[in-house]
C-alpha positions as CSV (number, residue, x, y, z in Angstrom):
1,M,-8.7,17.1,-13.0
2,K,-10.0,14.0,-14.7
3,Y,-8.8,10.4,-14.4
4,F,-8.2,7.9,-17.2
5,S,-7.2,4.2,-17.3
6,T,-3.8,2.7,-18.0
7,R,-5.6,0.7,-20.7
8,D,-7.8,3.5,-22.0
9,K,-6.7,7.1,-22.1
10,S,-10.1,8.2,-23.5
11,L,-11.8,7.7,-20.2
12,K,-12.7,10.8,-18.1
13,F,-13.7,10.0,-14.5
14,S,-14.0,12.4,-11.5
15,F,-12.1,11.8,-8.3
16,K,-15.3,10.6,-6.6
17,D,-15.9,8.1,-9.5
18,I,-12.4,6.6,-9.3
19,F,-12.5,6.6,-5.5
20,L,-15.6,4.5,-5.5
21,R,-14.7,2.2,-8.4
22,G,-11.1,1.5,-7.4
23,L,-10.4,-0.6,-10.5
24,A,-11.0,1.0,-14.0
25,P,-13.3,-0.5,-16.6
26,G,-11.6,-3.3,-18.5
27,G,-9.2,-4.0,-15.6
28,G,-6.9,-1.1,-15.9
29,L,-5.8,1.3,-13.1
30,F,-6.7,4.9,-12.8
31,L,-4.2,7.8,-13.3
32,P,-4.7,11.5,-13.1
33,S,-4.7,13.6,-16.3
34,E,-2.1,15.9,-14.8
35,I,0.4,15.8,-12.0
36,K,1.4,19.1,-10.5
37,K,5.1,19.8,-10.4
38,F,6.1,22.2,-7.5
39,N,8.8,24.8,-8.2
40,K,11.6,25.6,-5.8
41,D,9.7,28.4,-4.1
42,E,6.6,26.3,-3.7
43,L,8.8,23.4,-2.2
44,N,10.4,25.9,0.2
45,D,6.9,27.0,1.4
46,L,5.8,23.3,1.8
47,S,8.9,22.5,3.8
48,K,7.7,24.8,6.6
49,L,4.4,22.9,7.1
50,S,3.4,20.3,9.7
51,Y,2.7,16.8,8.5
52,K,-1.1,17.4,8.5
53,E,-0.8,20.8,6.8
54,L,1.5,19.1,4.2
55,A,-1.0,16.3,3.7
56,T,-3.7,18.9,3.0
57,E,-1.6,20.7,0.3
58,I,-0.5,17.5,-1.4
59,I,-3.8,15.6,-1.4
60,F,-5.8,18.6,-2.4
61,N,-4.2,18.6,-5.9
62,F,-5.9,15.4,-6.7
63,C,-9.5,15.9,-5.3
64,K,-10.1,19.7,-5.5
65,E,-13.3,19.4,-7.6
66,E,-15.0,17.4,-4.9
67,V,-13.4,18.5,-1.6
68,S,-12.6,22.1,-0.6
69,K,-9.2,22.7,1.1
70,K,-11.0,23.7,4.4
71,E,-13.0,20.5,4.3
72,L,-9.9,18.4,3.5
73,K,-7.9,20.0,6.4
74,S,-10.7,19.1,8.8
75,L,-10.9,15.6,7.4
76,I,-7.1,15.0,7.8
77,E,-7.1,16.4,11.4
78,K,-9.9,13.9,12.2
79,S,-8.0,11.0,10.4
80,Y,-4.8,11.4,12.4
81,K,-6.1,12.3,15.8
82,N,-5.6,8.8,17.2
83,F,-2.0,8.4,16.0
84,K,0.7,8.0,18.6
85,D,2.5,11.2,17.5
86,E,1.2,14.6,16.6
87,E,3.4,14.6,13.4
88,V,2.0,11.2,12.3
89,V,5.4,9.8,11.3
90,N,9.0,10.0,12.7
91,L,12.4,10.2,11.1
92,K,14.9,8.3,13.3
93,R,18.7,8.1,12.9
94,L,20.3,4.6,13.4
95,G,24.0,5.0,12.5
96,D,24.1,5.5,8.7
97,I,20.4,4.7,8.4
98,N,17.6,7.2,8.2
99,L,14.5,5.3,9.3
100,L,11.1,6.7,8.6
101,E,8.7,5.2,11.1
102,L,5.3,4.8,9.5
103,Y,3.6,2.6,12.1
104,N,2.2,5.1,14.6
105,G,-1.5,4.4,13.7
106,P,-4.1,2.2,15.3
107,T,-3.1,-1.1,13.6
108,L,0.7,-0.6,13.6
109,A,1.4,-0.4,9.9
110,F,1.9,2.2,7.2
111,K,-1.5,1.3,5.7
112,D,-3.2,3.3,8.5
113,I,-1.8,6.6,7.1
114,A,-3.9,6.2,3.9
115,M,-6.7,4.1,5.2
116,Q,-7.8,6.5,8.0
117,V,-8.2,9.3,5.4
118,I,-10.0,7.0,3.0
119,G,-12.5,5.9,5.8
120,N,-13.4,9.6,6.4
121,L,-13.6,10.3,2.6
122,Y,-16.3,7.7,2.3
123,G,-18.3,9.7,4.9
124,H,-17.5,13.1,3.4
125,L,-18.4,12.1,-0.2
126,K,-21.7,10.6,1.1
127,T,-21.0,7.4,-0.8
128,A,-23.5,5.4,1.2
129,K,-26.2,8.0,1.5
130,D,-28.8,6.4,-0.8
131,K,-28.0,2.7,-0.4
132,P,-25.6,0.5,1.5
133,L,-22.0,0.4,0.2
134,N,-20.1,-2.9,0.2
135,I,-16.3,-2.6,0.2
136,L,-14.0,-5.5,-0.8
137,V,-10.4,-5.6,0.0
138,A,-7.7,-8.3,-0.3
139,T,-4.9,-8.2,2.3
140,S,-1.5,-9.8,2.7
141,G,-1.7,-8.9,6.4
142,D,-1.8,-5.2,7.1
143,T,-4.3,-3.6,4.7
144,G,-7.2,-5.5,6.1
145,S,-6.7,-4.5,9.7
146,A,-6.1,-0.8,8.6
147,A,-9.4,-0.9,6.6
148,I,-11.3,-2.4,9.5
149,A,-10.0,0.3,11.9
150,A,-11.0,3.0,9.4
151,L,-14.5,1.6,8.5
152,N,-15.6,-0.2,11.6
153,N,-19.3,0.5,12.6
154,R,-19.7,3.1,9.8
155,E,-23.3,3.6,8.9
156,N,-24.5,1.9,5.7
157,I,-21.1,0.5,4.9
158,N,-20.1,-3.2,5.0
159,L,-16.4,-4.3,4.7
160,F,-15.4,-7.7,3.3
161,V,-11.7,-8.6,3.9
162,L,-10.1,-11.5,2.1
163,H,-6.8,-12.8,3.6
164,P,-4.8,-15.9,2.8
165,H,-5.6,-18.6,5.3
166,N,-2.6,-19.5,7.6
167,K,-0.3,-17.3,5.6
168,I,-0.1,-14.1,7.8
169,S,1.3,-13.7,11.3
170,S,-1.0,-14.5,14.2
171,V,-1.0,-10.9,15.4
172,Q,-1.9,-9.6,12.0
173,R,-4.8,-12.0,11.9
174,K,-6.0,-11.3,15.4
175,I,-6.0,-7.5,14.8
176,M,-8.4,-8.1,11.9
177,T,-10.6,-10.7,13.5
178,T,-11.1,-9.2,17.0
179,I,-11.8,-5.5,16.4
180,G,-14.6,-5.7,13.8
181,G,-18.2,-4.8,14.5
182,S,-21.3,-6.2,12.8
183,N,-20.4,-4.5,9.5
184,I,-17.1,-6.4,9.2
185,Y,-16.7,-9.8,7.5
186,N,-13.3,-11.5,7.5
187,I,-12.8,-14.2,4.9
188,A,-9.9,-16.6,5.0
189,I,-9.2,-17.8,1.5
190,E,-7.6,-21.2,1.1
191,G,-4.8,-19.8,-1.1
192,S,-2.2,-17.0,-1.4
193,F,-2.6,-13.3,-1.3
194,D,-2.4,-13.3,-5.1
195,D,-5.5,-15.6,-5.1
196,C,-7.3,-13.1,-2.8
197,Q,-6.3,-10.2,-5.1
198,K,-7.4,-12.1,-8.2
199,I,-10.9,-12.8,-6.8
200,V,-11.3,-9.1,-5.8
201,K,-10.3,-7.9,-9.3
202,E,-12.6,-10.5,-11.0
203,L,-15.5,-9.3,-8.9
204,F,-14.8,-5.7,-9.8
205,N,-14.8,-6.6,-13.4
206,D,-18.1,-8.3,-13.1
207,D,-20.2,-5.2,-13.8
208,S,-23.6,-6.7,-12.9
209,F,-22.3,-8.0,-9.5
210,R,-20.5,-4.7,-8.8
211,L,-23.6,-2.6,-9.5
212,K,-25.9,-5.1,-7.7
213,I,-24.1,-4.8,-4.4
214,N,-22.9,-1.1,-4.8
215,M,-19.3,-2.2,-4.5
216,S,-16.1,-0.2,-3.8
217,G,-12.5,-1.1,-2.9
218,V,-9.6,0.2,-0.8
219,N,-6.7,-1.9,-2.0
220,S,-3.7,0.0,-3.3
221,I,-5.2,-0.2,-6.8
222,N,-7.4,2.7,-5.4
223,W,-5.6,5.9,-6.4
224,A,-6.6,7.5,-3.1
225,R,-4.2,5.1,-1.4
226,I,-1.3,6.3,-3.5
227,V,-2.2,10.0,-3.0
228,C,-2.1,9.7,0.8
229,Q,1.3,7.9,0.7
230,I,3.0,10.6,-1.4
231,V,2.9,12.9,1.6
232,Y,5.5,11.1,3.7
233,Y,8.1,11.2,0.9
234,F,7.8,15.0,1.0
235,Y,7.9,15.1,4.8
236,A,11.0,12.9,5.0
237,Y,12.7,15.0,2.2
238,F,12.1,18.2,4.1
239,K,13.2,16.8,7.4
240,L,16.4,15.4,6.0
241,K,17.3,18.6,4.3
242,K,19.5,17.0,1.7
243,E,19.4,16.9,-2.1
244,N,19.2,13.8,-4.2
245,I,18.1,11.5,-1.4
246,S,17.0,7.9,-2.1
247,F,14.3,5.8,-0.5
248,S,14.5,2.0,0.2
249,V,11.0,0.6,0.3
250,P,9.9,-2.9,1.4
251,T,7.2,-3.6,-1.2
252,G,5.1,-6.4,-2.6
253,N,2.3,-4.8,-4.6
254,F,4.4,-1.8,-5.7
255,G,1.9,0.8,-4.3
256,D,4.1,2.3,-1.6
257,I,7.1,2.8,-3.7
258,Y,5.0,4.0,-6.7
259,A,3.9,6.9,-4.4
260,G,7.6,7.9,-4.2
261,Y,7.7,7.8,-8.0
262,I,4.8,10.3,-8.1
263,A,6.5,12.4,-5.5
264,K,9.6,12.6,-7.8
265,K,7.3,13.6,-10.7
266,M,5.9,16.4,-8.4
267,G,9.3,17.9,-8.0
268,L,11.2,16.2,-5.2
269,S,14.9,15.7,-5.8
270,I,14.8,12.0,-5.4
271,N,17.8,10.0,-6.8
272,K,16.8,6.3,-6.6
273,L,13.8,4.4,-5.4
274,I,15.1,1.0,-4.1
275,V,12.7,-1.9,-4.3
276,A,13.3,-4.3,-1.4
277,T,11.8,-7.7,-1.9
278,N,11.9,-11.0,-0.1
279,E,12.1,-14.4,-2.0
280,N,8.9,-13.4,-3.9
281,D,11.1,-11.3,-6.1
282,I,9.0,-10.6,-9.2
283,L,9.8,-6.9,-8.9
284,Q,13.5,-7.5,-8.6
285,R,13.4,-9.7,-11.7
286,V,11.4,-7.4,-13.9
287,I,13.4,-4.3,-13.0
288,N,16.7,-6.1,-13.6
289,T,15.8,-8.3,-16.5
290,G,12.6,-6.9,-18.0
291,E,10.7,-10.2,-17.6
292,Y,7.5,-10.0,-15.6
293,K,6.7,-13.7,-14.9
294,P,4.8,-14.6,-11.7
295,E,5.9,-17.8,-10.0
296,K,4.4,-19.7,-7.1
297,V,4.2,-17.7,-3.9
298,K,6.9,-18.7,-1.4
299,P,5.9,-18.3,2.3
300,S,8.4,-16.0,4.2
301,I,8.9,-14.3,7.5
302,S,7.9,-11.0,5.8
303,P,4.4,-12.2,4.8
304,S,3.0,-8.8,3.7
305,M,5.4,-9.1,0.7
306,D,4.5,-12.7,-0.2
307,I,3.1,-11.5,-3.5
308,Q,3.9,-12.5,-7.1
309,V,1.5,-10.2,-9.0
310,A,2.4,-6.6,-8.1
311,S,-0.7,-4.8,-9.3
312,N,0.6,-1.3,-9.2
313,F,3.5,-2.0,-11.5
314,E,1.0,-1.4,-14.3
315,R,0.9,2.3,-13.4
316,L,4.7,2.5,-13.9
317,L,4.4,0.4,-17.1
318,F,2.1,3.1,-18.5
319,Y,4.9,5.7,-18.4
320,V,7.6,3.3,-19.4
321,V,5.9,2.5,-22.7
322,D,5.4,6.3,-23.4
323,Q,1.8,6.4,-22.2
324,D,0.7,4.0,-24.9
325,D,-2.5,2.5,-23.4
326,Q,-2.9,0.0,-26.2
327,K,0.6,-1.4,-25.5
328,V,-0.2,-1.7,-21.8
329,S,-3.4,-3.6,-22.7
330,L,-1.3,-5.9,-24.9
331,L,1.3,-6.6,-22.2
332,M,-1.4,-7.3,-19.6
333,D,-3.2,-9.5,-22.0
334,N,0.0,-11.5,-22.5
335,L,0.3,-11.8,-18.7
336,S,-3.2,-13.1,-18.5
337,K,-3.0,-15.6,-21.4
338,K,0.7,-16.5,-21.6
339,G,1.7,-16.0,-18.0
340,F,4.3,-13.4,-18.6
341,F,5.4,-10.4,-20.6
342,K,8.9,-9.1,-21.6
343,L,10.1,-5.5,-21.7
344,S,12.7,-4.2,-24.2
345,Q,16.2,-3.3,-23.0
346,S,15.4,0.4,-23.6
347,E,12.3,0.1,-21.4
348,V,14.4,-1.6,-18.7
349,K,17.0,1.2,-19.0
350,D,14.2,3.7,-18.5
351,I,13.0,2.0,-15.3
352,K,16.5,1.9,-13.9
353,K,16.8,5.6,-14.2
354,D,14.6,5.8,-11.2
355,F,14.6,2.3,-9.6
356,E,17.0,-0.2,-8.1
357,A,15.8,-3.6,-6.9
358,V,17.3,-6.0,-4.3
359,K,16.2,-9.4,-2.9
360,I,16.8,-10.2,0.7
361,N,16.2,-13.8,1.9
362,D,14.8,-14.9,5.3
363,E,18.1,-15.8,6.8
364,T,19.6,-12.4,6.0
365,T,16.4,-10.6,7.2
366,Q,16.7,-12.3,10.6
367,L,20.4,-11.4,10.9
368,I,19.6,-7.8,10.1
369,I,17.0,-7.7,12.9
370,K,19.5,-9.2,15.3
371,N,22.3,-6.8,14.2
372,I,20.2,-3.7,14.5
373,N,19.1,-4.7,18.0
374,D,22.7,-5.5,19.0
375,E,24.1,-2.3,17.7
376,F,21.4,0.3,18.5
377,K,19.1,-1.4,21.1
378,F,16.3,-0.9,18.6
379,I,13.9,-3.5,17.2
380,I,12.6,-3.6,13.7
381,D,10.1,-5.8,11.9
382,P,11.1,-8.2,9.1
383,H,9.8,-6.0,6.3
384,T,11.7,-3.0,7.5
385,A,14.8,-5.3,7.8
386,T,14.5,-6.0,4.1
387,G,14.5,-2.3,3.4
388,I,17.7,-1.8,5.4
389,G,19.3,-4.8,3.8
390,A,18.5,-3.5,0.3
391,A,19.8,0.0,1.1
392,R,23.1,-1.4,2.2
393,K,23.5,-3.6,-0.9
394,V,23.2,-0.7,-3.4
395,N,26.5,1.0,-4.0
396,G,27.1,4.7,-4.6
397,L,24.1,6.2,-2.9
398,E,24.1,8.6,0.0
399,N,21.3,9.9,2.2
400,I,19.0,6.9,2.0
401,V,15.7,6.9,3.8
402,V,14.4,3.4,4.7
403,L,10.6,3.2,5.1
404,G,9.7,1.4,8.4
405,T,6.5,-0.2,7.3
406,A,5.3,-2.1,10.4
407,H,5.7,-2.2,14.1
408,P,7.8,-5.3,15.2
409,F,5.1,-6.4,17.6
410,K,3.1,-7.6,14.6
411,F,5.8,-10.2,14.0
412,S,6.7,-11.0,17.6
413,D,7.6,-14.7,16.9
414,T,10.2,-13.7,14.2
415,V,11.6,-10.9,16.4
416,Q,11.9,-13.3,19.4
417,K,13.7,-15.8,17.3
418,A,16.2,-13.2,16.0
419,T,16.7,-11.2,19.2
420,G,15.5,-13.4,22.1
421,K,13.2,-10.6,23.2
422,N,9.5,-10.9,23.9
423,L,7.6,-7.8,22.8
424,V,4.8,-6.1,24.6
425,A,1.9,-4.6,22.6
426,P,2.2,-0.8,22.2
427,S,-0.5,1.3,23.9
428,H,-1.9,2.7,20.7
429,L,-2.7,-0.7,19.2
430,I,-6.4,-1.5,18.8
431,M,-6.7,-5.2,19.6
432,D,-8.4,-7.4,22.2
433,I,-6.0,-10.3,22.3
434,D,-8.4,-12.4,24.4
435,K,-11.5,-11.8,22.3
436,K,-12.8,-14.7,20.2
437,E,-11.8,-14.3,16.6
438,K,-14.4,-13.9,13.9
439,F,-13.7,-15.2,10.4
440,D,-15.0,-17.7,7.8
441,I,-12.8,-20.0,5.8
442,I,-13.8,-20.2,2.1
443,K,-12.3,-22.1,-0.8
444,N,-10.2,-20.3,-3.4
445,S,-13.2,-19.6,-5.7
446,N,-14.7,-16.5,-7.2
447,S,-18.2,-18.0,-7.1
448,K,-17.9,-19.1,-3.4
449,V,-16.9,-15.6,-2.4
450,K,-19.6,-14.0,-4.5
451,D,-22.3,-16.3,-2.9
452,Y,-21.0,-15.5,0.6
453,I,-21.2,-11.8,0.0
454,L,-24.7,-12.0,-1.5
455,R,-25.9,-14.0,1.6
456,K,-24.6,-11.3,3.9
457,V,-26.0,-8.3,2.1
458,Q,-29.4,-9.5,1.0
């Protein structure tokens, strides 16, 4: 198995290479040279496995040259030992809704499922054996805390987390800024998540800086994140025991729903993947009109989706344009220089074979939270609420699984406003609410962030 770039099919990288680099040379994203498609008998065998066994079988297909199956099994057991439930995720029925709860990990968000594995992969692959490794990550609220929980106090590894200052919930911020040891650096950027993500990408594309500090990344641009997220699509499919199921996914950066797209390529009988967005609806616009044109980020009550540049969409784009890496490069160049690109009607039609997209505004989101609580005595977070809202707006689909992406405690203020209830922190959360927060506020500047990192690592 080799990996190439969405912008250069001639590249041949190993799994370890792409795991460490995150972003491909020239700014593209890595994709595998082959995607295994399971036949009916193989799917039947997989359906009998526990979540951890299933994770071993799925993930092994993408890293078998570097990790033996026995080693991977042990690594996955270690990664999920502190999750609330033995099966890692839960499929819950709420009336006509199939809710896949993905927030049983230490920081109460679906990001833990991939990040715990990634943290242990850094150790297994001995990435920091010869010299310190410096990991950069941009977060819209949940990735940062998940990365800190996975990499805290790891020997010879430093983690720099960029989050948008005053644009995430207070609980999201406190999880990040109270649990980190001496190897964790929280940076509050005076800008949006897109600004944070742009800085991280620019620093990855600065080869001299990247090599100088031995840099790696754990954003969803890292293929390992996608690989780990594929697993719960298989698990939900087997648990539901239905054909042609659909998934409704709250998504901003397109990584979580893209994992479902790969699961479909691997043989799952998935009908539609429903993109649920908030007012930052670039994905809804490109899927329904073909125009990819970022606008100014609008603050919302579902801040993890306050994104206007959905990085992982480039991975889908590669397949939509018939795996033409030069066309992907041209489209992304248009985005960089002109501020947008436009897909043809045939390309939009191709996307809509697999995807639907729906925008849910803040007012509707709050109403959904209230109605779910009133009807089922069950509380959901605002991101999950957009997933439920989107599922109910798409006609003609049965057996929809909504991905529950975060625990409602992370958005206590919004939940209290919608339901009148004050939430208590769940016992499996890692957070010291009374501990002094540790973060530095930095201007929205590539050079300022670079200088800050160099001061800390030299």
